C-alpha positions as CSV (number, residue, x, y, z in Angstrom):
1,X,-0.2,8.1,43.8
2,X,3.2,8.0,42.2
3,X,2.0,5.5,39.6
4,X,-1.0,7.8,38.8
5,X,1.3,10.8,38.3
6,X,3.7,8.8,36.1
7,X,0.7,7.5,34.0
8,X,-0.7,11.0,33.6
9,X,2.7,12.3,32.5
10,X,3.0,9.5,30.0
11,X,-0.4,10.3,28.5
12,X,0.6,13.9,28.2
13,X,3.9,13.0,26.5
14,X,2.1,10.7,24.0
15,X,-0.5,13.4,23.3
16,X,2.3,16.0,22.6
17,X,4.2,13.5,20.5
18,X,1.2,12.7,18.4
19,X,-0.3,16.1,17.9
20,X,2.3,18.8,18.4
21,X,4.1,18.3,15.1
22,X,0.9,18.9,13.1
23,X,0.6,22.3,14.7
24,X,4.1,23.5,13.8
25,X,4.4,21.6,10.5
26,X,5.1,22.9,7.0
27,X,1.8,21.2,5.9
28,X,-1.4,20.6,7.6
29,X,-4.2,18.0,7.2
30,X,-7.8,18.7,8.1
31,X,-10.4,16.0,8.5
32,X,-13.0,16.3,5.8
33,X,-15.3,13.4,6.6
34,X,-15.7,9.7,7.0
35,X,-17.5,6.7,5.5
36,X,-18.4,4.1,8.0
37,X,-18.6,0.5,6.9
38,X,-20.0,-2.6,8.5
39,X,-17.0,-4.7,7.7
40,X,-13.7,-6.2,8.9
41,X,-11.4,-4.4,6.5
42,X,-11.5,-1.8,3.8
43,X,-9.5,-0.3,1.0
44,X,-10.0,3.1,-0.7
45,X,-8.6,4.1,-4.0
46,X,-8.9,7.5,-5.9
47,X,-9.6,7.7,-9.6
48,X,-6.9,9.3,-11.6
49,X,-8.6,12.6,-11.8
50,X,-9.4,12.6,-8.0
51,X,-13.1,13.1,-8.5
52,X,-14.3,9.6,-7.5
53,X,-13.3,7.3,-4.7
54,X,-13.7,3.5,-4.9
55,X,-14.2,1.8,-1.6
56,X,-14.0,-2.0,-1.0
57,X,-15.4,-3.4,2.2
58,X,-14.3,-6.9,3.2
59,X,-15.5,-9.4,5.8
60,X,-15.2,-13.0,6.5
61,X,-18.0,-15.4,7.4
62,X,-17.3,-17.0,10.8
63,X,-19.1,-20.1,9.7
64,X,-17.8,-20.8,6.2
65,X,-14.6,-18.8,6.4
66,X,-15.5,-17.4,3.0
67,X,-14.5,-13.9,2.2
68,X,-17.1,-11.4,1.0
69,X,-16.6,-8.0,-0.6
70,X,-18.8,-5.0,-1.4
71,X,-17.7,-2.2,-3.7
72,X,-19.0,1.4,-3.6
73,X,-18.1,4.6,-5.4
74,X,-18.4,8.0,-3.8
75,X,-17.8,11.6,-4.9
76,X,-15.0,13.4,-3.1
77,X,-17.6,15.1,-0.9
78,X,-18.7,11.7,0.4
79,X,-21.9,11.4,-1.7
80,X,-22.4,7.7,-2.4
81,X,-23.2,7.1,-6.1
82,X,-23.7,3.3,-5.9
83,X,-22.8,0.1,-4.2
84,X,-22.8,-3.5,-5.3
85,X,-24.6,-6.4,-3.7
86,X,-22.5,-8.7,-1.6
87,X,-19.8,-10.4,-3.7
88,X,-18.6,-13.9,-2.9
89,X,-14.9,-13.5,-3.1
90,X,-12.0,-11.1,-2.3
91,X,-12.4,-8.2,-4.7
92,X,-9.5,-6.0,-6.0
93,X,-10.5,-2.9,-8.0
94,X,-8.7,-1.2,-10.9
95,X,-9.5,2.3,-12.1
96,X,-9.6,2.6,-15.9
97,X,-7.3,5.6,-16.9
98,X,-10.5,7.3,-18.3
99,X,-11.7,7.5,-14.7
100,X,-15.2,6.5,-15.6
101,X,-14.8,2.7,-15.7
102,X,-13.9,0.4,-12.8
103,X,-12.9,-3.2,-13.0
104,X,-13.0,-5.7,-10.2
105,X,-11.1,-9.0,-10.0
106,X,-12.7,-11.5,-7.7
107,X,-10.1,-13.8,-6.1
108,X,-11.5,-17.2,-4.9
109,X,-14.7,-16.3,-6.6
110,X,-17.9,-18.2,-5.9
111,X,-19.8,-16.0,-8.3
112,X,-20.4,-16.9,-12.0
113,X,-17.6,-14.5,-13.0
114,X,-14.0,-13.7,-12.1
115,X,-13.8,-10.2,-13.5
116,X,-16.6,-7.6,-13.7
117,X,-16.5,-4.1,-15.3
118,X,-18.7,-1.3,-14.0
119,X,-19.7,2.2,-15.2
120,X,-18.1,4.2,-12.4
121,X,-20.9,6.8,-12.2
122,X,-23.9,4.5,-12.3
123,X,-22.6,1.1,-11.2
124,X,-24.1,-0.5,-14.3
125,X,-22.3,-3.7,-15.2
126,X,-20.6,-3.3,-18.6
127,X,-19.2,-6.8,-18.9
128,X,-18.1,-9.9,-17.1
129,X,-15.4,-12.5,-17.7
130,X,-15.9,-16.1,-16.5
131,X,-12.8,-18.1,-16.4
132,X,-14.2,-21.5,-17.4
133,X,-11.6,-24.1,-16.3
134,X,-9.1,-21.3,-15.5
135,X,-8.4,-19.0,-12.6
136,X,-7.8,-15.2,-12.6
137,X,-6.1,-13.4,-9.7
138,X,-4.8,-10.0,-11.1
139,X,-5.3,-7.7,-14.0
140,X,-4.3,-4.2,-15.3
141,X,-5.5,-1.6,-17.8
142,X,-3.4,-0.4,-20.6
143,X,-2.6,3.4,-20.4
144,X,-5.4,4.5,-22.8
145,X,-7.9,2.3,-21.1
146,X,-8.9,0.4,-24.2
147,X,-8.0,-3.1,-22.9
148,X,-7.8,-5.1,-19.7
149,X,-4.9,-7.5,-19.5
150,X,-4.6,-10.4,-17.1
151,X,-3.0,-13.8,-16.7
152,X,-5.1,-17.0,-16.6
153,X,-4.2,-20.4,-15.3
154,X,-5.7,-23.8,-15.8
155,X,-7.0,-25.2,-12.6
156,X,-4.4,-28.0,-12.5
157,X,-1.7,-25.3,-12.5
158,X,0.1,-26.8,-15.6
159,X,0.2,-23.6,-17.6
160,X,-0.4,-19.9,-17.7
161,X,-1.3,-17.5,-20.5
162,X,-1.6,-13.7,-20.6
163,X,-4.6,-12.3,-22.5
164,X,-6.2,-8.9,-23.2
165,X,-9.9,-8.1,-23.7
166,X,-11.9,-5.1,-24.7
167,X,-13.3,-2.7,-22.1
168,X,-16.6,-4.5,-21.8
169,X,-14.9,-7.9,-21.9
170,X,-16.8,-8.9,-25.0
171,X,-13.8,-9.6,-27.3
172,X,-10.4,-11.1,-26.9
173,X,-7.7,-8.8,-28.4
174,X,-4.7,-11.0,-28.1
175,X,-3.2,-13.9,-26.1
176,X,0.3,-15.2,-25.5
177,X,1.4,-18.7,-25.9
178,X,1.2,-21.1,-23.0
179,X,4.0,-20.7,-20.4
180,X,4.4,-24.0,-18.6
181,X,4.4,-24.4,-14.8
182,X,4.4,-20.6,-14.2
183,X,2.4,-18.4,-11.8
184,X,2.2,-14.6,-12.3
185,X,2.4,-12.5,-9.2
186,X,2.3,-9.0,-10.8
187,X,1.5,-7.4,-14.2
188,X,1.6,-3.8,-15.3
189,X,1.6,-1.8,-18.5
190,X,4.3,0.9,-18.8
191,X,2.8,4.4,-18.9
192,X,3.9,4.7,-22.6
193,X,1.7,1.8,-23.6
194,X,4.6,0.1,-25.4
195,X,5.5,-2.6,-22.9
196,X,4.0,-4.9,-20.3
197,X,6.1,-6.1,-17.3
198,X,5.3,-9.4,-15.7
199,X,6.7,-10.9,-12.5
200,X,6.4,-14.7,-12.5
201,X,7.4,-17.8,-10.5
202,X,8.6,-20.8,-12.5
203,X,8.0,-24.1,-10.7
204,X,11.2,-26.1,-11.4
205,X,10.1,-29.3,-9.7
206,X,6.7,-30.6,-8.8
207,X,7.6,-33.8,-6.9
208,X,8.7,-32.1,-3.7
209,X,6.3,-30.4,-1.1
210,X,8.9,-27.7,-0.8
211,X,9.2,-27.0,-4.5
212,X,12.1,-25.1,-6.1
213,X,11.0,-21.8,-7.7
214,X,12.6,-19.4,-10.0
215,X,11.7,-15.7,-10.1
216,X,11.6,-14.3,-13.6
217,X,10.7,-10.9,-15.0
218,X,9.2,-10.9,-18.5
219,X,8.7,-7.8,-20.6
220,X,6.3,-8.0,-23.5
221,X,5.3,-5.6,-26.3
222,X,1.8,-4.2,-26.6
223,X,0.7,-7.3,-28.5
224,X,2.0,-9.8,-25.9
225,X,5.2,-10.7,-27.8
226,X,8.3,-11.3,-25.6
227,X,10.9,-8.5,-25.7
228,X,13.2,-9.7,-23.0
229,X,13.3,-11.7,-19.7
230,X,15.6,-11.7,-16.7
231,X,16.0,-14.5,-14.2
232,X,16.3,-13.0,-10.7
233,X,16.9,-15.8,-8.2
234,X,15.9,-19.3,-7.2
235,X,14.3,-20.1,-3.9
236,X,12.2,-22.8,-2.1
237,X,8.5,-22.4,-1.9
238,X,8.3,-22.3,2.0
239,X,10.9,-19.5,2.3
240,X,10.2,-15.8,2.7
241,X,10.4,-14.1,-0.7
242,X,9.1,-10.9,-2.3
243,X,9.5,-9.5,-5.7
244,X,8.0,-6.0,-6.3
245,X,8.4,-4.3,-9.7
246,X,7.3,-0.8,-10.7
247,X,7.5,1.3,-13.8
248,X,8.7,4.9,-13.6
249,X,6.0,7.4,-14.5
250,X,7.7,8.1,-17.9
251,X,7.9,4.4,-18.7
252,X,11.6,4.5,-19.3
253,X,12.7,2.6,-16.2
254,X,11.6,-0.6,-14.4
255,X,12.5,-0.8,-10.7
256,X,12.5,-4.2,-9.1
257,X,12.8,-4.6,-5.3
258,X,13.3,-8.2,-4.0
259,X,13.8,-10.1,-0.8
260,X,15.3,-13.4,-1.4
261,X,17.1,-16.5,0.1
262,X,20.3,-14.6,1.1
263,X,18.1,-12.6,3.6
264,X,18.9,-9.4,1.9
265,X,16.8,-6.7,0.1
266,X,18.0,-5.6,-3.3
267,X,16.8,-2.8,-5.6
268,X,17.6,-3.0,-9.3
269,X,16.6,-0.5,-12.0
270,X,16.5,-1.6,-15.6
271,X,16.1,0.5,-18.8
272,X,13.5,-0.5,-21.4
273,X,16.1,-2.8,-23.1
274,X,16.6,-4.8,-20.0
275,X,20.0,-3.4,-19.0
276,X,20.7,-2.8,-15.3
277,X,21.2,0.9,-14.8
278,X,22.0,0.6,-11.1
279,X,21.8,-2.0,-8.3
280,X,21.6,-1.5,-4.5
281,X,21.8,-3.9,-1.6
282,X,19.7,-2.1,1.1
283,X,19.1,-4.4,4.1
284,X,21.3,-7.4,5.0
285,X,21.2,-10.2,7.6
286,X,17.5,-10.6,7.9
287,X,17.7,-14.0,9.5
288,X,14.8,-15.3,11.7
289,X,12.4,-12.9,10.1
290,X,8.7,-13.9,10.6
291,X,7.2,-11.1,8.5
292,X,8.4,-8.8,5.9
293,X,6.9,-6.3,3.4
294,X,8.0,-4.1,0.6
295,X,6.1,-1.1,-0.8
296,X,7.5,1.2,-3.6
297,X,6.3,4.3,-5.4
298,X,7.7,6.5,-8.2
299,X,7.0,10.2,-7.8
300,X,6.4,12.8,-10.6
301,X,9.8,14.3,-9.5
302,X,11.6,11.2,-10.8
303,X,12.2,10.1,-7.2
304,X,11.8,6.5,-6.1
305,X,10.6,5.7,-2.6
306,X,11.0,2.2,-1.2
307,X,9.8,1.1,2.2
308,X,11.1,-2.1,3.8
309,X,9.7,-3.5,7.0
310,X,10.3,-6.7,8.9
311,X,9.5,-8.4,12.2
312,X,11.8,-10.8,14.0
313,X,11.1,-13.0,17.1
314,X,10.7,-11.3,20.4
315,X,8.7,-8.4,18.9
316,X,11.6,-6.8,17.1
317,X,10.2,-4.4,14.5
318,X,12.1,-2.4,12.0
319,X,10.8,-0.1,9.2
320,X,12.9,1.7,6.6
321,X,12.2,4.3,4.0
322,X,14.8,4.9,1.2
323,X,14.5,7.6,-1.4
324,X,16.6,7.6,-4.6
325,X,16.9,9.9,-7.6
326,X,16.8,8.5,-11.1
327,X,20.6,8.2,-11.2
328,X,20.5,5.9,-8.1
329,X,21.8,8.3,-5.6
330,X,20.4,7.9,-2.1
331,X,18.8,11.2,-1.2
332,X,17.7,10.2,2.3
333,X,17.0,7.2,4.5
334,X,14.8,7.0,7.7
335,X,14.4,4.1,10.1
336,X,11.5,3.4,12.6
337,X,10.5,0.9,15.2
338,X,7.2,0.5,13.3
339,X,6.0,-1.4,10.2
340,X,5.7,0.9,7.2
341,X,2.4,-0.2,5.5
342,X,2.6,2.0,2.4
343,X,4.1,5.1,0.9
344,X,2.5,7.6,-1.5
345,X,3.9,10.7,-3.2
346,X,1.6,13.7,-3.5
347,X,0.6,14.8,-7.0
348,X,3.4,17.4,-7.2
349,X,6.1,14.9,-6.0
350,X,7.2,17.4,-3.3
351,X,5.8,15.4,-0.3
352,X,5.9,11.7,0.6
353,X,3.2,10.3,2.9
354,X,3.8,7.1,4.8
355,X,1.6,5.1,7.1
356,X,3.2,3.3,10.0
357,X,1.8,0.7,12.3
358,X,2.6,-0.7,15.8
359,X,0.1,-3.3,16.8
360,X,-3.3,-1.6,16.2
361,X,-2.0,1.9,16.4
362,X,-1.5,3.8,13.1
363,X,0.6,6.9,12.4
364,X,0.8,9.1,9.3
365,X,4.1,10.8,8.6
366,X,4.7,13.3,5.7
367,X,8.2,14.1,4.6
368,X,9.4,16.9,2.4
369,X,12.0,16.5,-0.4
370,X,14.9,16.5,2.1
371,X,13.4,13.8,4.2
372,X,12.3,16.1,7.1
373,X,9.1,15.2,8.9
374,X,6.7,18.0,8.2
375,X,3.7,16.4,9.7
376,X,3.0,13.5,12.1
377,X,-0.3,12.5,13.5
378,X,-2.4,9.5,14.6
379,X,-4.8,8.2,12.0
380,X,-7.5,5.5,11.9
381,X,-6.1,3.0,9.4
382,X,-3.0,1.5,7.9
383,X,-3.3,2.6,4.2
384,X,-3.3,6.0,2.5
385,X,-4.1,7.0,-1.0
386,X,-3.6,10.6,-2.3
387,X,-5.8,12.2,-5.0
388,X,-4.7,14.7,-7.6
389,X,-6.2,17.4,-5.4
390,X,-4.1,16.2,-2.4
391,X,-7.0,14.7,-0.6
392,X,-6.0,11.7,1.5
393,X,-8.1,8.6,2.0
394,X,-7.2,6.5,5.0
395,X,-8.5,3.0,4.9
396,X,-7.9,-0.5,6.2
397,X,-10.3,-0.7,9.1
398,X,-14.1,-0.6,9.2
399,X,-14.2,3.0,8.1
400,X,-12.6,5.3,5.6
401,X,-11.5,8.7,6.8
402,X,-10.9,11.6,4.3
403,X,-8.4,14.5,5.0
404,X,-7.4,17.5,2.9
405,X,-3.7,18.2,2.7
406,X,-2.8,22.0,2.8
407,X,0.5,23.6,2.4
408,X,-0.9,26.9,3.3
409,X,-4.5,26.6,4.5
410,X,-6.4,29.5,3.0
411,X,-10.0,28.2,2.8
412,X,-12.5,26.1,4.7
413,X,-14.0,22.9,3.5
414,X,-17.5,21.4,4.1
415,X,-17.3,18.2,6.2
416,X,-19.4,15.1,5.8
417,X,-20.2,11.8,7.5
418,X,-21.9,9.0,5.7
419,X,-21.9,5.2,5.6
420,X,-22.8,2.2,3.5
421,X,-23.6,-1.2,4.9
422,X,-22.1,-4.4,3.7
423,X,-24.8,-6.9,4.3
424,X,-26.3,-5.9,7.7
425,X,-28.7,-8.9,7.9
426,X,-25.9,-11.4,7.4
427,X,-23.2,-9.7,9.4
428,X,-25.5,-8.9,12.4
429,X,-26.9,-12.5,12.4
430,X,-23.5,-14.2,12.0
431,X,-21.5,-12.0,14.4
432,X,-24.1,-11.1,17.0
433,X,-27.2,-13.3,17.1
434,X,-25.8,-16.6,15.7
435,X,-23.0,-17.1,18.3
436,X,-25.6,-16.5,21.1
437,X,-28.1,-18.9,19.5
438,X,-25.4,-21.6,19.1
439,X,-24.2,-21.1,22.7
440,X,-27.8,-21.5,24.0
441,X,-28.4,-24.6,21.8
442,X,-25.0,-26.2,22.9
443,X,-25.7,-25.3,26.5
444,X,-29.2,-26.8,26.4
445,X,-28.0,-30.0,24.8
446,X,-25.2,-30.3,27.4
447,X,-27.7,-29.7,30.2
448,X,-30.2,-32.2,28.8
449,X,-27.5,-34.8,28.3
450,X,-26.2,-34.3,31.9
451,X,-29.7,-34.4,33.3
452,X,-30.4,-37.7,31.5
453,X,-27.2,-39.2,32.8
454,X,-28.1,-38.1,36.3
455,X,-31.5,-39.8,36.0
456,X,-29.9,-43.0,34.8
457,X,-27.5,-43.1,37.6
458,X,-30.3,-42.4,40.1
């Protein structure tokens, strides 16, 4: 009896903790609708104008262990405009700044292309790029949307080049010289369109299994010519290491957060000439860390938010959010016993949304400019993206949930519920029917083998 009372009290406490803040908060979120997917994972990204939502559904074949993706685009009211067929590979989508073109990079592609560009309204394929003898992992649009820029590698890993193509991928615009023994982990145009920042790993030795790597930041001009580079640190290939760069929204500053071999997280901010404006050491003594993540976002208010999460042995979790102004002053810092999956500023820069995770439980927290929690509620996924109209898309699981963020709710909104299937025939067969069939076959073979052995003994 006592156990039941305690359990009931705990449930009430959890309910109050999860839902009470939303009722007394400065802001409020209202569920608008959901898009159900027949998939393992998902990711949802708003177009720059907030009118369209790109959704990527991911699932893994239990037989081949091959990843599949399916891309769909919806209106903000949930109307599905189009979806692709099943794509053999792990797709990452990139909205063109004109908001009407969408590019997809297919990692580990088994298709006849590595990049495909779609008309965002109709789904018509505008162009494809097939990396014959090379591999493509990442890409980015320039600010006016006239070219797609991406690094390519030869399959032996001996060299890398960065190249730029027209929107429909029909014509090469420029290409850098070969950079030997180098792998690019990130590339981004500055919002001014004058510079391209590249985060790369230089392989210093190839004879050892645990190779020595050097992290380097390259900054190129708009034609791919090198303006400057900075060597960050050296490390071994099997050590935990993260480098996360991000341009400020005015393109005047480049922030670089890094976790490296000294088990510390550092944040450096450079100007466009490559000079360090300020440098902070944020987390120290991260020994015995089994998992770590960094996520960073500049706001329109010239504020920089950086989330640092790490997990140690014995289920020790720690999440941090730091917010700085452009001069490097720490405005506020919050810690949690959760992993912080991502952070997003709203369009005005007045609110910061963060998604936190403990096991399979997800929490959305929204902070004001002073770092006060103005909303806290349970959500259905680990990732959040915020549109220009302050509509939140929560993704990461087998569905995408849409919320509207209100500061002062003054109008109602029509709700929706829709879905698009990935490949129902394949997923149902592989996940539901096939395991049963295999179990029956294996069981039958085992039974027949055992029966035959019994007859021989008899």
